[in-house]
LOGUVEX-530961 format. One record per residue (C-alpha): x, z, y. Coordinates in steps of 0.2 Angstrom, whole numbers, padded with zeros to 4 digits, always signed. Each point is the difference from the previous one (the first is absolute). Example, Ala and Ser with C-alpha at 12.3 -4.5 7.8 and 13.67 -1.06 7.14 Angstrom:
2
+0062+0039-0022
+0006-0003+0017
END
This chain:
502
-0068-0348+0143
-0009+0016+0006
-0019-0009-0004
+0008-0003-0017
+0005+0019-0004
-0017+0006+0007
-0008-0011-0014
+0010+0005-0014
-0002+0018+0006
-0021-0006-0001
+0001-0008-0016
+0010+0015-0008
-0013+0012+0004
-0015-0010-0004
+0008+0000-0015
+0003+0018-0002
-0018+0003+0003
-0004-0014-0011
+0009+0009-0017
-0006+0019+0006
-0018-0006+0000
+0003-0007-0017
+0007+0012-0007
-0012+0013+0007
-0014-0012-0005
+0008+0000-0019
+0004+0019-0001
-0021+0001+0007
-0005-0010-0014
+0010+0005-0015
-0004+0019+0002
-0014+0011+0003
-0004+0018+0007
-0011+0013-0006
-0015+0002+0002
-0007-0016-0005
-0017+0008+0006
+0002+0009+0014
-0013+0014+0002
-0015+0009-0010
+0002-0011-0016
-0001+0011-0014
-0001-0003-0021
+0004-0018+0000
-0004-0009-0013
+0008-0017-0002
-0005-0015-0009
+0010-0015-0002
-0012-0019-0007
+0013-0015-0001
+0011+0001+0015
-0010+0010+0012
-0002+0017+0000
-0015+0015+0005
-0003+0016+0005
-0011+0011+0005
+0002+0022+0005
-0013+0011+0000
-0011+0000+0015
-0007+0019+0000
-0016+0002+0013
+0005-0016+0010
-0012-0015-0003
-0001-0014-0004
+0011+0007-0014
+0014-0008-0013
+0008-0013+0012
+0008-0013-0012
+0018-0006+0006
+0009-0017-0003
+0019-0005-0001
+0011-0013-0007
+0017+0013+0001
-0006+0017+0000
+0005+0003+0018
-0010-0009+0010
-0020+0003-0003
-0016-0006+0009
-0018+0006-0002
-0011-0009-0012
-0015+0012-0001
-0010+0013-0002
-0007+0003-0018
-0011+0016+0003
-0014+0001+0012
-0012+0014-0007
+0007+0017+0005
+0002+0009-0016
+0010+0013+0008
+0018+0003+0001
+0008-0012-0010
+0017+0002-0007
+0012-0007-0011
-0005-0019-0006
+0007-0010-0012
+0000-0020+0002
-0001-0009-0014
-0003-0020-0007
-0008-0002-0017
-0006-0015-0007
-0001-0010+0015
-0010+0013+0010
+0008+0014+0013
-0006+0018-0002
+0003+0016+0011
-0002+0017-0009
+0001+0017+0011
-0008+0016+0000
-0010+0007+0013
-0010+0017+0001
+0004+0004-0017
-0006-0017-0008
+0010-0016-0005
-0006-0015+0007
+0003-0018-0002
-0003-0016+0011
+0003-0017-0006
+0004-0019+0005
+0003-0018-0006
+0012-0002+0015
+0012+0013+0010
-0010-0005+0015
-0016+0004-0007
-0014+0003+0001
+0002+0016-0008
-0011+0008-0009
-0012+0015+0003
+0010+0016-0007
-0006+0002-0019
+0000+0019-0004
+0011+0002-0018
-0009+0017-0001
+0016+0011-0004
+0010+0013+0012
+0018+0003+0002
+0013-0011+0013
+0012-0015+0002
-0006-0009-0015
+0014-0015-0005
-0007-0014-0008
+0010-0009-0015
-0003-0012-0016
+0009+0002-0016
+0005-0015-0010
-0016-0004-0007
-0007+0001+0017
-0010+0014-0002
-0002+0007+0017
+0004+0021+0005
+0001+0012+0014
+0011+0014+0001
-0003+0016+0012
+0009+0012+0009
-0001+0013-0014
+0008-0012-0013
-0015-0006-0009
-0005-0016-0001
-0019-0007-0003
-0002-0019-0011
-0010-0012+0012
-0011-0014-0003
+0006-0017-0002
-0008-0003+0016
+0008+0014+0009
-0014+0006+0007
-0006+0016-0011
+0008+0014-0010
-0002-0004-0019
+0006+0015-0007
+0006+0019+0004
+0016+0007+0007
+0016+0002-0010
+0015+0008+0005
+0017-0007-0003
+0013+0005+0015
+0004+0018+0006
+0014-0005+0012
+0016+0002+0003
+0005+0021+0001
+0006+0002+0018
+0013+0015+0001
-0009+0015+0007
+0014+0004+0013
-0005-0016+0009
-0009+0000+0015
-0015-0008-0001
-0017+0000+0005
-0008+0000-0018
+0002-0007-0018
-0015-0013+0004
+0003-0015-0011
-0009-0011+0009
+0000-0023+0003
+0004-0008-0018
+0005-0017-0001
+0003-0009-0016
+0009-0017-0002
+0010-0009-0015
+0018-0006-0001
+0008-0007-0015
-0006+0012-0013
-0005+0014+0010
-0014+0005+0010
+0005+0012+0015
-0012+0014+0005
+0006+0002+0021
-0008+0017+0007
+0003+0013+0015
+0001+0018-0002
+0004+0015+0012
-0014-0003+0013
-0002-0014+0014
+0005+0013+0011
+0004+0018+0006
+0020+0003-0002
+0011-0017+0005
+0006+0002-0018
-0018-0001-0009
-0002-0019-0006
+0008-0006-0014
+0000-0017-0008
-0003+0002-0020
+0003-0014-0015
-0003+0000-0017
+0000-0013-0014
-0009-0004-0017
-0001-0015-0011
-0021+0003+0002
-0008+0003+0016
-0009+0015-0008
+0016+0009-0003
+0008+0011-0006
+0011-0003+0015
+0018+0005+0002
+0007+0007+0017
+0013-0010+0008
+0017+0009+0000
+0003-0006+0018
-0017+0010+0006
-0003+0002+0015
+0002-0018+0005
-0003+0004+0019
+0002+0017+0007
+0003+0008+0018
+0014+0012-0002
+0000+0008+0015
-0011+0002+0016
+0012-0008+0012
-0004-0018-0010
-0007-0013+0011
-0013-0002-0013
-0009+0015-0008
-0010+0001-0016
+0002-0015-0008
-0011-0006-0014
-0016-0010-0006
+0012-0016-0004
-0008-0015-0008
+0015-0012-0008
-0002-0019+0004
+0013-0016-0003
+0003-0013+0012
+0001-0017+0000
+0019+0001-0007
-0004+0010-0015
+0007+0017+0010
-0010+0016-0001
-0005+0012+0015
-0009+0015+0003
-0013+0004+0013
-0005+0017+0006
-0007+0009+0015
+0009+0015+0009
+0001+0011+0017
+0012-0004+0013
+0009+0015+0005
-0008+0008+0016
-0014-0013+0000
-0012+0008-0013
-0015-0005+0010
+0004-0019-0003
-0005+0002-0017
+0006-0004-0017
+0012-0017+0003
+0001-0014-0013
+0020-0003-0006
+0008-0011-0010
+0016+0001-0010
+0009-0010-0012
+0002+0007-0019
+0011-0004-0016
-0003+0000-0016
+0014+0006-0013
+0006-0006-0016
-0011+0011-0011
-0016-0006+0010
-0002+0016+0013
-0003-0004+0019
+0008+0009+0014
+0005+0001+0019
+0016-0011+0003
+0016+0011+0003
+0002+0004+0018
-0015-0008+0006
-0006+0005+0015
-0018-0001+0007
+0002+0004+0018
+0013-0015-0002
-0002-0020+0003
-0006-0006-0020
+0006-0018-0006
-0020-0009+0003
-0007-0005-0016
-0001-0018-0009
-0016-0011+0010
-0005-0009+0012
-0004+0009+0018
-0015+0006+0006
-0005-0007+0016
-0006+0018+0007
-0011-0002+0016
-0006+0018-0001
-0004+0008+0016
-0008+0016+0004
-0004-0007+0019
-0019-0008-0001
-0007-0009+0012
-0016+0001-0008
-0001-0018-0003
-0013-0010-0012
-0016+0011-0007
+0008+0011-0013
+0012+0016+0000
+0018-0004-0007
+0006+0007-0015
+0009+0017+0008
-0014+0007+0008
-0010+0014-0011
-0015+0011+0005
+0002+0018-0006
-0012+0004-0012
-0013-0012+0005
-0002-0021-0002
-0014-0005+0010
-0002-0019+0004
-0015+0004+0010
+0008+0011+0012
+0015-0011+0006
+0003-0018+0005
+0014-0013+0006
-0003-0014+0011
+0008-0005+0016
+0016+0007-0001
-0007+0017+0000
-0006+0014-0014
-0018+0008+0003
+0000+0017-0008
-0018+0011+0001
+0001+0017+0003
+0000+0013-0013
+0001+0020+0001
+0004+0012+0014
+0020+0001-0001
+0013-0010-0008
-0001+0010-0018
-0018-0006-0002
+0003-0020+0006
+0007-0006-0014
+0013-0009+0010
+0009-0018-0003
+0017+0004-0006
+0018-0007-0003
+0015+0004-0007
+0014+0001+0013
+0019-0007-0007
+0010+0007+0012
+0009+0017+0003
-0002-0005+0020
-0013-0011+0008
-0013-0001+0014
-0019-0006-0004
-0011-0005+0012
-0018-0008+0001
-0013-0004+0013
-0017+0006-0002
-0016-0001+0007
-0014+0013+0001
-0022-0003-0002
-0012+0011+0000
+0007+0020-0002
+0014-0005-0011
+0018+0006-0002
+0014-0009-0004
+0018+0005-0004
+0017-0003-0008
+0006+0013-0014
+0011+0004-0010
-0010+0005-0016
+0004+0011-0016
-0017+0003-0005
-0016+0008+0006
+0008+0017+0007
+0016-0007+0004
+0001-0013+0013
+0009-0001+0019
-0002-0013+0015
-0009-0007+0015
-0018-0004+0003
-0009-0007+0016
-0019+0000+0003
-0007-0007+0014
+0003+0018+0013
+0015+0006-0010
+0017-0003-0007
+0002+0013-0016
+0016+0008-0007
-0005+0002-0020
+0011+0014-0007
-0003+0003-0017
-0019+0006+0000
+0003+0003+0022
-0009-0012+0007
+0004+0002+0023
-0005-0012+0014
+0018-0002+0008
-0006-0013+0014
-0015-0002+0006
-0004-0020+0005
-0015-0001+0001
-0012-0016+0000
+0014-0008-0013
-0005-0008-0014
+0013-0012-0003
+0019+0008-0004
+0015-0002-0007
+0008+0014-0013
+0017+0001-0006
+0010+0012-0013
+0020+0001+0000
+0008+0007-0015
+0018+0004+0003
+0005+0007-0018
-0017+0012-0001
-0001+0005+0021
-0014-0007+0006
-0006-0006+0018
-0015-0007+0005
-0007-0012+0012
-0014-0009+0007
-0002-0015+0014
-0012-0009+0009
+0007-0015+0000
+0012+0001-0014
+0017-0003+0011
+0001+0017+0010
+0000+0012-0013
-0003+0019+0004
+0005+0015-0011
-0012+0013-0004
+0007+0018+0000
-0001+0005-0018
+0012-0007-0013
+0002+0002-0018
+0009+0005-0015
-0004-0005-0016
+0013+0001-0013
-0012+0014-0010
-0014-0015-0004
+0005-0002-0018
-0006+0005-0019
+0011+0015-0002
-0007+0009+0016
-0017-0007-0001
-0004-0007-0018
-0011-0014-0005
+0014-0014-0001
-0003-0008+0015
+0010-0004+0014
+0002-0004+0018
-0009-0014+0005
-0004-0009+0019
-0019+0000+0001
-0013-0008+0009
-0015+0011+0004
-0018-0003+0007
-0009+0016+0003
-0018+0006+0008
-0013-0013+0005
+0002-0018+0003
+0015-0009-0008
+0018-0004+0006
+0006-0018+0002
+0020+0001-0006
+0011-0016+0007
+0019-0002+0000
+0007+0011-0014
+0020+0001+0004
+0012+0008-0011
+0018-0001+0006
+0012+0007-0013
+0014+0010+0010
+0017+0001-0009
END
């Protein structure tokens, strides 16, 4: 009797666990939480190509640039390829388009506008073609006759040649924006990011206004419509479609939006935003639903909270295997790595589960570090290093060539790097093989080294990095994890490990 009772209790426990697990899995598979791209992924441009979605972001001074992402459900994404390897300077808001069976990315860099194109989204992508026109934030569209145009951030458009590879006329002013009330707290009027799409009988022009940073309430999503993609444009009565109302919200300076429909015909809007308290992570990519009104406008659904779980879009779930940790297998860098301002394939090699980087410069700001984007508020990151010659290797948090901090080693010393101050903190003469680790807990960073990868020693210095962001330093960059090879010789990196801490 007692044995039967025990078995019955165990069966009930197993049933409860199974139901609880199933409920948890159902909830997990029917909702998502923002951001869909954690970390620095600003100015998203999205393309639906049948059942597939592709996205690209501003890549600024990180190379290779214009990393293309793929998804089948708008939430889970995997990298495809970089479309830009030639250094053109700081690459701002791009626009990804497909026309006549070919793929195009239009983008500005250093006062010029360029285009790259490919027959397949996976490449190879062409060398950048100078469109010989200024302005920023090109937005590609076609009219009903198939003629091609670019809108720019000042509300003007220019016609393109049929192949999309050159400008075929002069700019024409078409849109002056939505007037922002003077008493609103914004950075600037700053019309930018024009995106044109057709729905029903209207063309819709979606732009950003208010400034992409500055006060938390700056950025706005603005909509206008017209029977012609060339205007005249009528501003939406629901403007601003999206706005941060208070500096106390989780997501700040929301803007730079693109509209997209999913496999079931439901409409979505994708845009970027800073996270409250984590400006250093850069502008992260958010996704929200929109709804169409009976008179042909779109707006945010009443009561929608983008910091709460949202029902998933339609589409087969992408099997995402993306992870920042890297054992450097194979013979090429994985897609999440980018060099600062330089992409010289002769400087590095990947083989035998190792990444070898030849040295450059005399300090972190000169070495063109190899960078990746942290995805979490708190994390541990570590790497194994072996120095050859008179090389110094470093593991750093890097904003730009003037603002960085971390830990370094050469054959004689362990160093702390605190902004522009490098100081020997541990004398370990004759050590050319070492492990370095950064422990970031909500901006407070402790630094460690190890001689065997098992026993870790904290150095005396710690960091506070909450101020490493655009509002303080400019440049539209973000705080990234960097591997540095400095001095004379080379540094061999192995076993890069990134571990999120919740």
